[in-house]
C-alpha positions as CSV (number, residue, x, y, z in Angstrom):
1,X,105.1,-51.4,-45.1
2,X,101.9,-53.2,-44.3
3,X,100.4,-55.7,-46.8
4,X,97.7,-54.3,-49.0
5,X,95.1,-57.0,-48.0
6,X,95.4,-56.1,-44.3
7,X,94.7,-52.4,-45.0
8,X,91.5,-53.4,-47.0
9,X,90.4,-55.6,-44.2
10,X,90.7,-52.9,-41.5
11,X,88.9,-50.3,-43.7
12,X,86.1,-52.8,-44.3
13,X,85.8,-53.5,-40.6
14,X,85.5,-49.7,-39.9
15,X,82.7,-49.4,-42.5
16,X,80.8,-52.3,-41.0
17,X,81.1,-50.7,-37.5
18,X,79.8,-47.4,-38.8
19,X,76.9,-49.1,-40.5
20,X,76.0,-50.9,-37.3
21,X,76.2,-47.7,-35.3
22,X,73.9,-45.9,-37.8
23,X,71.4,-48.8,-37.6
24,X,71.5,-48.7,-33.8
25,X,71.1,-44.9,-33.7
26,X,68.1,-45.1,-36.1
27,X,66.5,-47.8,-33.9
28,X,67.0,-45.7,-30.8
29,X,65.5,-42.7,-32.6
30,X,62.5,-44.7,-33.7
31,X,62.0,-46.0,-30.1
32,X,62.3,-42.4,-28.8
33,X,59.8,-41.1,-31.2
34,X,57.3,-43.9,-30.4
35,X,57.8,-43.3,-26.7
36,X,57.3,-39.6,-27.1
37,X,54.2,-40.2,-29.1
38,X,52.9,-42.5,-26.4
39,X,53.7,-40.0,-23.7
40,X,51.9,-37.3,-25.6
41,X,48.9,-39.5,-25.9
42,X,48.7,-40.4,-22.2
43,X,50.0,-37.2,-20.4
44,X,48.7,-34.3,-22.5
45,X,45.7,-32.6,-21.1
46,X,42.5,-32.9,-23.1
47,X,41.4,-29.8,-24.9
48,X,39.3,-27.5,-22.6
49,X,35.6,-27.7,-23.2
50,X,33.9,-24.3,-23.7
51,X,31.5,-23.3,-20.9
52,X,27.8,-23.5,-21.8
53,X,26.1,-20.1,-22.2
54,X,23.9,-19.1,-19.2
55,X,20.3,-20.1,-18.9
56,X,17.7,-17.4,-19.2
57,X,17.5,-15.0,-16.3
58,X,14.1,-16.3,-15.2
59,X,15.2,-20.0,-14.9
60,X,16.4,-21.3,-11.5
61,X,18.8,-24.3,-11.1
62,X,21.8,-23.5,-13.4
63,X,24.1,-21.6,-11.0
64,X,27.2,-23.7,-10.6
65,X,30.1,-21.3,-10.3
66,X,32.8,-23.9,-9.6
67,X,34.5,-24.9,-6.4
68,X,35.4,-21.9,-4.2
69,X,33.8,-19.3,-6.5
70,X,30.9,-17.0,-5.7
71,X,28.2,-15.6,-8.0
72,X,26.5,-12.4,-6.9
73,X,23.4,-11.4,-8.9
74,X,21.5,-8.2,-8.4
75,X,18.1,-8.3,-10.3
76,X,15.3,-5.8,-10.2
77,X,12.0,-7.3,-11.5
78,X,8.8,-5.5,-12.4
79,X,5.4,-7.2,-13.0
80,X,2.4,-5.4,-14.3
81,X,-1.2,-6.6,-13.7
82,X,-4.3,-5.1,-15.3
83,X,-7.9,-6.0,-16.2
84,X,-10.0,-8.7,-14.5
85,X,-10.6,-12.2,-15.8
86,X,-13.0,-14.9,-14.9
87,X,-11.5,-18.0,-16.4
88,X,-10.3,-16.8,-19.8
89,X,-13.0,-14.1,-20.2
90,X,-12.5,-10.5,-19.5
91,X,-15.1,-8.8,-17.2
92,X,-15.7,-5.1,-16.3
93,X,-15.6,-3.6,-12.8
94,X,-19.4,-2.9,-13.1
95,X,-20.1,-6.5,-14.0
96,X,-18.1,-7.8,-11.0
97,X,-19.9,-5.6,-8.4
98,X,-23.3,-6.4,-9.9
99,X,-22.9,-10.2,-10.0
100,X,-20.2,-11.3,-7.5
101,X,-21.1,-12.0,-3.8
102,X,-18.8,-11.0,-0.9
103,X,-16.8,-13.9,0.6
104,X,-17.8,-13.2,4.2
105,X,-21.5,-12.5,3.4
106,X,-22.9,-14.2,0.3
107,X,-26.0,-12.0,0.3
108,X,-23.9,-8.8,0.0
109,X,-22.3,-7.7,-3.3
110,X,-18.7,-6.6,-3.8
111,X,-18.0,-2.8,-3.6
112,X,-14.3,-2.5,-4.5
113,X,-12.6,-3.7,-7.7
114,X,-8.8,-3.5,-8.4
115,X,-7.9,-2.1,-11.9
116,X,-4.1,-2.3,-12.0
117,X,-1.2,-3.5,-9.8
118,X,2.6,-3.1,-10.1
119,X,5.0,-5.3,-8.2
120,X,8.6,-4.3,-7.8
121,X,11.2,-6.7,-6.5
122,X,14.9,-5.9,-5.7
123,X,16.5,-9.3,-5.3
124,X,20.1,-10.4,-4.4
125,X,21.2,-13.9,-5.1
126,X,24.4,-15.5,-3.8
127,X,25.6,-18.8,-5.3
128,X,28.7,-20.4,-3.8
129,X,30.4,-23.4,-5.3
130,X,31.1,-25.9,-2.5
131,X,32.5,-28.3,-5.1
132,X,32.6,-28.2,-8.9
133,X,29.3,-30.1,-9.0
134,X,27.5,-28.6,-5.9
135,X,26.5,-25.1,-5.1
136,X,24.5,-23.4,-2.3
137,X,22.2,-20.5,-3.4
138,X,20.7,-17.8,-1.1
139,X,18.0,-15.4,-2.5
140,X,16.5,-12.5,-0.6
141,X,15.5,-8.9,-1.2
142,X,12.9,-6.2,-0.9
143,X,9.4,-6.1,-2.5
144,X,6.9,-3.2,-3.1
145,X,3.4,-3.5,-4.4
146,X,1.2,-0.7,-5.6
147,X,-2.5,-1.0,-6.6
148,X,-5.3,1.1,-7.9
149,X,-9.0,0.5,-6.9
150,X,-12.4,1.6,-8.1
151,X,-14.7,2.1,-5.0
152,X,-18.4,1.9,-5.7
153,X,-20.9,4.0,-3.8
154,X,-23.1,2.6,-1.0
155,X,-24.1,-1.0,-0.3
156,X,-25.2,-1.8,-3.9
157,X,-25.3,-0.4,-7.4
158,X,-22.7,0.4,-10.1
159,X,-22.1,4.1,-9.4
160,X,-18.4,4.7,-8.7
161,X,-17.6,6.9,-5.6
162,X,-13.9,7.3,-6.3
163,X,-10.5,5.6,-6.6
164,X,-7.7,4.7,-4.2
165,X,-4.0,3.8,-4.6
166,X,-2.6,2.1,-1.5
167,X,0.8,0.2,-1.4
168,X,2.8,-2.2,0.8
169,X,6.5,-2.9,1.1
170,X,8.7,-5.3,3.1
171,X,11.3,-7.9,2.9
172,X,10.4,-10.8,0.6
173,X,10.6,-14.4,1.7
174,X,14.2,-15.7,1.8
175,X,15.1,-18.9,-0.1
176,X,18.0,-21.2,0.5
177,X,18.7,-24.0,-2.0
178,X,21.3,-26.5,-3.0
179,X,22.1,-27.3,-6.7
180,X,23.7,-30.7,-7.6
181,X,25.0,-31.7,-11.0
182,X,24.2,-35.4,-11.3
183,X,25.4,-35.8,-14.9
184,X,27.5,-34.0,-17.5
185,X,29.1,-34.8,-20.8
186,X,30.5,-32.5,-23.6
187,X,26.9,-31.7,-24.7
188,X,24.3,-32.5,-21.9
189,X,24.0,-31.7,-18.2
190,X,21.4,-32.6,-15.6
191,X,21.1,-30.7,-12.3
192,X,18.8,-31.3,-9.3
193,X,17.9,-28.5,-6.9
194,X,16.1,-28.6,-3.5
195,X,15.5,-25.7,-1.2
196,X,13.4,-24.1,1.5
197,X,11.6,-20.8,1.7
198,X,11.6,-18.9,5.0
199,X,8.8,-16.5,5.9
200,X,10.9,-13.3,6.3
201,X,8.3,-11.4,4.3
202,X,5.2,-10.1,5.9
203,X,1.8,-11.7,5.7
204,X,0.1,-8.9,7.7
205,X,0.7,-5.7,5.8
206,X,-1.9,-3.0,6.2
207,X,-3.3,-0.4,3.7
208,X,-5.4,2.7,3.9
209,X,-8.2,3.1,1.4
210,X,-11.4,5.0,0.5
211,X,-14.5,3.2,1.6
212,X,-18.0,3.0,-0.1
213,X,-19.3,5.2,2.7
214,X,-16.9,8.0,1.7
215,X,-14.6,7.7,4.8
216,X,-11.0,6.4,4.8
217,X,-10.1,3.3,6.8
218,X,-7.0,1.3,7.5
219,X,-7.1,-2.5,7.6
220,X,-5.3,-5.7,6.7
221,X,-4.2,-5.7,3.0
222,X,-5.7,-8.5,0.9
223,X,-3.7,-11.6,0.0
224,X,-2.1,-10.3,-3.2
225,X,-0.8,-7.2,-1.5
226,X,1.0,-9.2,1.3
227,X,4.8,-9.2,0.7
228,X,5.3,-12.7,2.1
229,X,3.5,-16.0,2.6
230,X,4.0,-16.6,6.3
231,X,4.8,-20.3,5.6
232,X,7.8,-22.5,5.3
233,X,7.8,-24.0,1.8
234,X,9.7,-26.8,0.1
235,X,11.3,-26.0,-3.3
236,X,12.1,-29.1,-5.4
237,X,13.3,-28.8,-9.0
238,X,15.3,-30.3,-11.9
239,X,17.1,-28.7,-14.9
240,X,18.4,-30.2,-18.2
241,X,20.6,-28.2,-20.5
242,X,22.6,-28.8,-23.6
243,X,24.6,-26.9,-26.3
244,X,26.4,-27.6,-29.5
245,X,28.3,-24.8,-31.3
246,X,26.3,-21.5,-31.1
247,X,23.0,-23.3,-30.1
248,X,21.9,-24.0,-26.6
249,X,18.7,-25.4,-25.1
250,X,17.1,-26.6,-22.0
251,X,14.1,-27.7,-19.9
252,X,13.4,-27.0,-16.2
253,X,10.8,-27.7,-13.5
254,X,10.4,-26.2,-10.1
255,X,7.7,-26.2,-7.4
256,X,6.8,-24.3,-4.3
257,X,5.0,-26.5,-1.8
258,X,3.8,-25.0,1.6
259,X,4.2,-27.3,4.5
260,X,1.2,-26.0,6.6
261,X,-1.0,-23.0,7.0
262,X,0.5,-19.8,8.5
263,X,-0.5,-18.2,11.8
264,X,-3.2,-16.1,10.0
265,X,-5.0,-19.3,9.1
266,X,-4.3,-19.8,5.4
267,X,-1.6,-20.8,2.9
268,X,-1.0,-20.2,-0.7
269,X,-1.8,-23.2,-3.0
270,X,0.9,-25.3,-4.5
271,X,2.8,-23.5,-7.3
272,X,4.4,-25.5,-10.2
273,X,6.4,-24.1,-13.1
274,X,7.9,-25.6,-16.2
275,X,10.3,-23.9,-18.7
276,X,11.7,-24.7,-22.1
277,X,14.2,-22.5,-23.9
278,X,16.5,-22.2,-26.9
279,X,19.5,-19.8,-27.2
280,X,21.9,-18.7,-29.9
281,X,25.3,-17.2,-29.3
282,X,26.0,-14.7,-32.0
283,X,29.6,-14.3,-30.8
284,X,31.3,-15.9,-27.8
285,X,29.9,-14.1,-24.8
286,X,26.7,-12.7,-26.3
287,X,23.7,-15.0,-26.3
288,X,20.0,-14.4,-27.0
289,X,17.3,-16.7,-25.6
290,X,13.6,-17.5,-26.2
291,X,11.7,-19.1,-23.4
292,X,8.3,-20.6,-23.0
293,X,7.0,-20.8,-19.4
294,X,3.9,-22.6,-18.1
295,X,2.7,-22.5,-14.5
296,X,-0.1,-23.6,-12.3
297,X,-1.1,-21.9,-9.1
298,X,-3.7,-23.5,-6.8
299,X,-6.2,-21.2,-4.9
300,X,-5.5,-20.1,-1.3
301,X,-6.4,-22.7,1.3
302,X,-8.1,-21.3,4.4
303,X,-8.8,-17.6,5.1
304,X,-7.5,-14.7,7.1
305,X,-10.3,-13.4,9.3
306,X,-8.7,-9.9,9.3
307,X,-9.1,-9.6,5.5
308,X,-12.7,-8.6,5.3
309,X,-12.9,-5.8,2.7
310,X,-15.7,-6.1,0.1
311,X,-13.2,-6.6,-2.7
312,X,-12.8,-9.6,-5.0
313,X,-9.1,-9.9,-3.9
314,X,-10.3,-10.7,-0.3
315,X,-11.8,-14.0,-1.5
316,X,-9.2,-16.7,-1.1
317,X,-10.8,-18.7,-3.9
318,X,-10.2,-15.9,-6.4
319,X,-6.5,-16.7,-6.7
320,X,-4.5,-19.0,-8.8
321,X,-5.0,-20.5,-12.2
322,X,-3.0,-21.5,-15.3
323,X,-0.7,-19.4,-17.4
324,X,1.5,-19.8,-20.5
325,X,4.1,-17.0,-21.1
326,X,6.7,-16.1,-23.7
327,X,10.0,-14.5,-22.8
328,X,12.9,-13.1,-24.8
329,X,16.2,-12.4,-23.2
330,X,19.9,-11.8,-23.7
331,X,23.2,-12.1,-21.8
332,X,26.4,-10.2,-22.4
333,X,29.8,-11.2,-21.0
334,X,31.6,-8.3,-19.4
335,X,34.8,-9.3,-21.2
336,X,33.3,-7.9,-24.4
337,X,33.1,-4.4,-22.8
338,X,36.3,-4.6,-20.8
339,X,34.9,-5.7,-17.5
340,X,35.8,-9.3,-17.0
341,X,33.9,-11.1,-14.2
342,X,30.7,-9.3,-14.9
343,X,27.7,-10.5,-16.9
344,X,24.7,-8.3,-17.9
345,X,21.4,-10.1,-18.4
346,X,17.9,-9.0,-19.3
347,X,14.6,-10.7,-20.0
348,X,11.0,-9.7,-20.6
349,X,7.8,-11.4,-21.5
350,X,4.0,-11.4,-21.8
351,X,1.3,-14.0,-21.1
352,X,-0.3,-15.6,-24.2
353,X,-2.8,-17.7,-22.3
354,X,-4.5,-17.3,-18.8
355,X,-7.2,-19.3,-17.2
356,X,-7.8,-17.7,-13.8
357,X,-9.8,-18.6,-10.7
358,X,-11.5,-15.2,-11.1
359,X,-12.5,-12.6,-10.9
360,X,-9.0,-11.5,-10.4
361,X,-6.4,-9.2,-12.1
362,X,-4.6,-10.7,-15.0
363,X,-0.9,-10.5,-15.5
364,X,0.0,-8.1,-18.3
365,X,3.8,-8.1,-18.6
366,X,7.1,-8.8,-16.8
367,X,10.6,-7.4,-17.1
368,X,13.8,-8.4,-15.3
369,X,17.3,-7.0,-15.4
370,X,20.4,-8.7,-13.9
371,X,24.0,-7.7,-13.0
372,X,26.1,-10.8,-12.1
373,X,29.6,-10.8,-10.7
374,X,31.8,-13.8,-10.4
375,X,34.4,-13.8,-7.6
376,X,37.3,-16.2,-8.0
377,X,38.6,-18.4,-5.2
378,X,40.5,-16.0,-3.0
379,X,40.2,-18.7,-0.3
380,X,42.8,-20.7,-2.2
381,X,45.4,-18.3,-0.6
382,X,46.3,-19.6,2.8
383,X,44.1,-17.6,5.1
384,X,46.3,-18.4,8.1
385,X,49.2,-16.5,6.6
386,X,50.8,-14.5,9.3
387,X,49.6,-16.8,12.1
388,X,52.3,-18.0,14.5
389,X,53.4,-21.6,13.8
390,X,51.6,-24.3,15.8
391,X,53.8,-26.8,17.5
392,X,53.7,-29.8,19.7
393,X,50.6,-31.7,20.8
394,X,48.1,-29.0,19.6
395,X,49.3,-29.5,16.1
396,X,49.0,-33.3,16.4
397,X,45.5,-33.0,17.9
398,X,44.1,-30.9,15.0
399,X,44.3,-32.7,11.7
400,X,43.5,-29.4,9.8
401,X,44.1,-25.7,10.0
402,X,40.8,-24.0,11.1
403,X,39.7,-21.1,9.1
404,X,38.3,-18.5,11.4
405,X,39.3,-15.2,9.6
406,X,37.2,-13.8,6.8
407,X,33.7,-13.9,5.5
408,X,31.2,-16.6,6.5
409,X,27.6,-17.5,5.7
410,X,25.2,-19.9,7.5
411,X,21.7,-21.0,8.6
412,X,20.1,-21.3,12.0
413,X,16.9,-22.4,13.7
414,X,15.7,-22.5,17.3
415,X,13.0,-21.4,19.7
416,X,11.9,-17.9,20.8
417,X,9.6,-16.7,23.6
418,X,8.5,-13.3,25.1
419,X,10.4,-12.0,28.1
420,X,7.3,-9.9,29.1
421,X,3.9,-11.6,28.5
422,X,1.8,-8.7,29.9
423,X,-0.2,-6.5,27.5
424,X,-1.9,-3.6,29.2
425,X,-5.0,-1.4,28.6
426,X,-5.0,2.2,29.4
427,X,-8.4,4.0,30.0
428,X,-8.3,7.7,30.5
429,X,-10.9,10.5,30.4
430,X,-13.3,12.6,32.5
431,X,-15.3,9.7,33.9
432,X,-17.5,8.3,31.3
433,X,-17.1,5.7,28.6
434,X,-14.1,3.4,29.1
435,X,-13.3,4.9,32.5
436,X,-16.8,4.0,33.7
437,X,-16.6,0.5,32.2
438,X,-13.2,-0.1,33.8
439,X,-14.5,1.0,37.2
440,X,-17.3,-1.6,36.9
441,X,-14.9,-4.3,35.7
442,X,-16.6,-4.5,32.3
443,X,-13.3,-4.2,30.4
444,X,-10.0,-5.9,31.2
445,X,-6.9,-4.3,32.6
446,X,-4.5,-6.6,30.9
447,X,-4.0,-9.8,28.9
448,X,-1.1,-12.3,29.1
449,X,0.0,-13.1,25.5
450,X,3.2,-14.9,24.5
451,X,4.4,-15.3,20.9
452,X,6.5,-18.3,21.5
453,X,7.5,-20.8,18.8
454,X,10.0,-21.8,16.1
455,X,12.4,-19.3,14.7
456,X,14.7,-19.8,11.7
457,X,16.8,-17.8,9.2
458,X,20.2,-17.1,7.8
459,X,23.3,-15.1,8.9
460,X,26.3,-13.6,7.3
461,X,29.4,-12.3,9.1
462,X,33.1,-11.5,9.1
463,X,35.8,-12.4,11.6
464,X,39.2,-10.8,12.2
465,X,41.8,-12.6,14.4
466,X,43.4,-10.3,17.0
467,X,45.8,-13.0,18.0
468,X,46.0,-16.7,18.3
469,X,43.5,-16.6,21.1
470,X,41.1,-13.7,20.4
471,X,39.0,-12.6,17.5
472,X,36.5,-9.9,16.7
473,X,34.0,-9.4,14.0
474,X,30.4,-8.6,13.1
475,X,27.3,-10.6,12.1
476,X,23.9,-9.8,10.7
477,X,20.9,-12.2,10.5
478,X,17.3,-12.2,9.4
479,X,14.8,-14.6,11.0
480,X,11.3,-15.7,10.3
481,X,9.2,-16.3,13.5
482,X,6.5,-19.0,13.2
483,X,4.8,-17.6,16.2
484,X,2.2,-15.5,14.4
485,X,-0.9,-14.3,16.2
486,X,-1.4,-14.7,19.9
487,X,-4.9,-13.5,21.1
488,X,-7.1,-13.4,24.2
489,X,-10.8,-12.6,24.6
490,X,-12.8,-11.0,27.4
491,X,-16.6,-11.2,28.0
492,X,-18.5,-9.2,30.6
493,X,-22.1,-9.5,31.5
494,X,-23.1,-6.0,32.7
495,X,-23.2,-4.4,30.3
496,X,-22.5,-7.1,27.8
497,X,-19.0,-6.3,26.5
498,X,-16.5,-8.1,24.3
499,X,-12.8,-7.2,24.1
500,X,-10.2,-9.0,22.1
501,X,-6.4,-8.3,22.3
502,X,-4.1,-9.4,19.5
503,X,-0.3,-9.4,19.6
504,X,1.8,-10.6,16.6
505,X,5.5,-10.8,15.7
506,X,6.6,-12.3,12.5
507,X,10.3,-11.5,11.9
508,X,13.4,-10.4,13.7
509,X,16.8,-9.3,12.6
510,X,20.0,-8.2,14.2
511,X,23.3,-6.4,13.3
512,X,25.8,-7.3,16.0
513,X,29.5,-7.1,16.9
514,X,31.2,-10.2,18.3
515,X,34.2,-10.7,20.6
516,X,35.5,-14.2,21.0
517,X,38.1,-16.3,22.8
518,X,39.6,-19.5,21.2
519,X,39.7,-22.0,24.0
520,X,41.3,-24.4,21.5
521,X,42.1,-24.1,17.8
522,X,38.6,-25.3,16.9
523,X,36.4,-24.1,19.9
524,X,35.3,-20.5,20.1
525,X,33.4,-18.9,23.0
526,X,32.0,-15.4,22.2
527,X,29.8,-12.6,23.4
528,X,27.7,-10.5,21.1
529,X,25.7,-7.3,21.2
530,X,24.2,-4.7,18.8
531,X,21.1,-3.5,17.0
532,X,17.8,-5.5,16.8
533,X,14.9,-4.8,14.4
534,X,11.6,-6.5,13.8
535,X,8.0,-5.9,12.7
536,X,5.5,-5.6,15.6
537,X,1.7,-5.9,15.4
538,X,-0.7,-4.9,18.2
539,X,-4.4,-4.4,18.1
540,X,-7.6,-4.6,20.2
541,X,-11.3,-4.7,19.5
542,X,-14.0,-3.4,21.8
543,X,-17.7,-4.1,21.3
544,X,-20.8,-3.7,23.4
545,X,-24.2,-4.4,21.8
546,X,-26.1,-2.2,24.2
547,X,-23.6,0.7,23.6
548,X,-23.2,0.3,19.9
549,X,-22.3,2.2,17.7
550,X,-20.7,4.4,20.4
551,X,-18.6,1.4,21.6
552,X,-17.8,-0.6,18.5
553,X,-14.3,-0.2,17.1
554,X,-10.7,-0.9,17.2
555,X,-8.9,-3.5,15.2
556,X,-6.1,-2.9,12.7
557,X,-7.6,0.6,11.9
558,X,-6.5,1.7,15.4
559,X,-3.7,-0.8,15.8
560,X,0.0,-0.5,15.8
561,X,1.9,-2.1,12.8
562,X,5.5,-1.0,12.2
563,X,9.1,-2.0,12.0
564,X,10.7,-1.3,15.4
565,X,14.4,-1.1,16.3
566,X,16.0,-1.8,19.6
567,X,19.0,-3.7,21.0
568,X,20.2,-7.2,21.5
569,X,22.9,-9.1,23.4
570,X,24.0,-12.6,24.2
571,X,26.7,-15.2,23.6
572,X,27.5,-18.6,22.4
573,X,30.0,-21.3,21.5
574,X,31.1,-22.3,18.0
575,X,33.0,-25.4,17.0
576,X,35.0,-25.8,13.8
577,X,34.4,-29.5,13.0
578,X,35.8,-29.4,9.4
579,X,38.3,-27.0,7.8
580,X,35.6,-24.6,6.6
581,X,32.5,-25.7,8.5
582,X,31.5,-24.8,12.0
583,X,28.4,-25.4,14.2
584,X,27.2,-23.0,16.9
585,X,24.8,-22.8,19.8
586,X,23.7,-19.2,20.8
587,X,21.5,-17.3,23.2
588,X,20.2,-13.8,22.5
589,X,18.0,-11.4,24.4
590,X,16.3,-8.6,22.4
591,X,14.2,-5.6,23.3
592,X,12.3,-3.6,20.7
593,X,10.6,-1.3,23.2
594,X,6.9,-0.7,23.9
595,X,4.3,-0.3,21.2
596,X,1.0,1.5,21.9
597,X,-2.1,1.5,19.7
598,X,-3.9,4.6,18.6
599,X,-6.5,5.8,21.2
600,X,-10.1,4.7,20.5
601,X,-12.5,7.2,21.8
602,X,-16.0,6.5,23.2
603,X,-18.4,9.2,24.2
604,X,-21.6,8.2,26.0
605,X,-23.4,8.6,29.4
606,X,-23.6,12.0,31.0
607,X,-23.2,15.0,28.7
608,X,-19.6,16.1,28.3
609,X,-18.1,12.9,29.7
610,X,-15.6,11.3,27.4
611,X,-12.8,8.7,27.5
612,X,-10.5,6.7,25.3
613,X,-8.8,3.4,25.4
614,X,-5.4,2.2,24.1
615,X,-3.5,-1.0,24.2
616,X,0.3,-1.4,24.8
617,X,2.8,-4.2,24.9
618,X,6.6,-4.6,25.2
619,X,8.1,-6.5,22.3
620,X,11.1,-8.2,23.9
621,X,12.1,-11.8,24.1
622,X,14.6,-14.6,24.4
623,X,16.0,-16.7,21.6
624,X,17.9,-20.0,21.8
625,X,19.2,-21.3,18.4
626,X,21.6,-23.6,16.8
627,X,23.3,-23.0,13.5
628,X,25.9,-24.0,11.0
629,X,28.4,-21.7,9.1
630,X,30.5,-22.1,6.1
631,X,33.8,-20.0,6.3
632,X,34.9,-18.7,2.8
633,X,38.1,-17.1,4.2
634,X,37.6,-14.2,1.8
635,X,39.1,-10.9,3.1
636,X,41.2,-12.7,5.7
637,X,43.9,-10.5,7.3
638,X,46.9,-11.4,9.4
639,X,46.4,-11.2,13.2
640,X,46.8,-7.9,14.9
641,X,49.3,-9.5,17.3
642,X,51.5,-12.5,16.6
643,X,50.4,-14.2,19.8
644,X,48.4,-13.6,22.9
């Protein structure tokens, strides 16, 4: 039997050890809790910030969809104009024709006054997020303009003869811009934008209208009815936006600054616009906005010598002025109606102050609707899936996997010239008139005209790899041609005769297939062919003082103005210098066929002798251009074959 004191000692020792273990365990637990707390403080992701509600539909510079995302916005816009103003004062049509001189003849009064005009624009905007803070935005579309005139009788007086309702339609000018977010915190954001407007719209539309003499005539539509500017314009801007809780607000500024006059000899004045707005989100995803917009438009600089109608709108000084407008709008996130990814937008407004360089039609109202779709980054999926593995020195020589398959978008610029310079006159008849003049050498047989110059625009396309060496695809592009009007003049002494020939080409587009060979992983050689389309203008004027008025006519009333179609073919090389960026050099030949003006008839000389004259030219040419493409990779499919 052990001594009692020894048993007590051992029991006490066990108790002390248990107490020590409990203290140590508690210490370890405290340390673990502290470390866990520290880890939670340093490693836990901060709470996600809610996205700001969209800016009003009429504000540019807020489209940042995020890296790899695409925003597609379809937006029809309608603008109504009515009643004429001089400064801030309304004036009647009778007052205008009684007091306002004609631009081209200060001693002659105006005879035509516009009463209403409706502009309809169907626009598509693509905004792609290159990074989370930088987006590229492309805007283009169609535009229609419809106007109503009062035509006054004769050369003076205030007695109306009748009304006329001509219209014009065409592509609108295409704009390409970049938007860069330079600052952002949980409340505020500041974004800069800079872009360029390309003259894909027409600045030589024609219209047919009743005349003060009672006849109908066709001529160059006045400036406000042109569907494009004909100029390359710089588009700078800045936007500030903020939001706290349901409230949002912002300020923006943007300008459109023409670089030089167009080939018709004029340019629109500088345009500047400032906006301020406030918004309220009633529930997440539904926001209403109120916007105040102020803009200043300078008058037209220069004049188009083909716009000669006795109408106030043919005066380049009767354009521009100052406006303040109020707009109300709303945006609805498609998630609220079961369609995630879509946003519905609407905005409408009226002017509350106008000070115009009149007399000119005042703006009455504006309404815009928008359907916006956001595509997520499908390019994040490896687009080269299904490609055979690259091995050996080729893999070592290429530090990235080129992305050839899928959708791409880009810009180009270059030089264009006519393949056939000759423009020819045809004189036919029974021996008098033009036939007699041609036999005497008093009228020309042909002119040599070349619409050569700068060409620039944008393209969109899609590639599909056939194997590791071959690909196929399609591409469409729209170009503005800064070649404008090319003209020649002819003078003859006996009888004194003047003839002018005018040939114009302002835009060109193609829809083509492509077949390419990959010489290396990053170098593509390709051939291309398909459809070409473009607007062609051709006109001639004949005048002989001794034979007038029998021989005095032509011009746009007898000219040819139309969108022509034809074919195109060529080839080029394209180099992928970054994973999604490529540069190309390309040659194209296009042929839009032969255009012929309406015949101008002249009857004089011996009784019963007649003749007519027409003017024809082939619209074909050569294009050399360089461009850059960004390859999204969307819609990429595995190669048809594993390898060549």
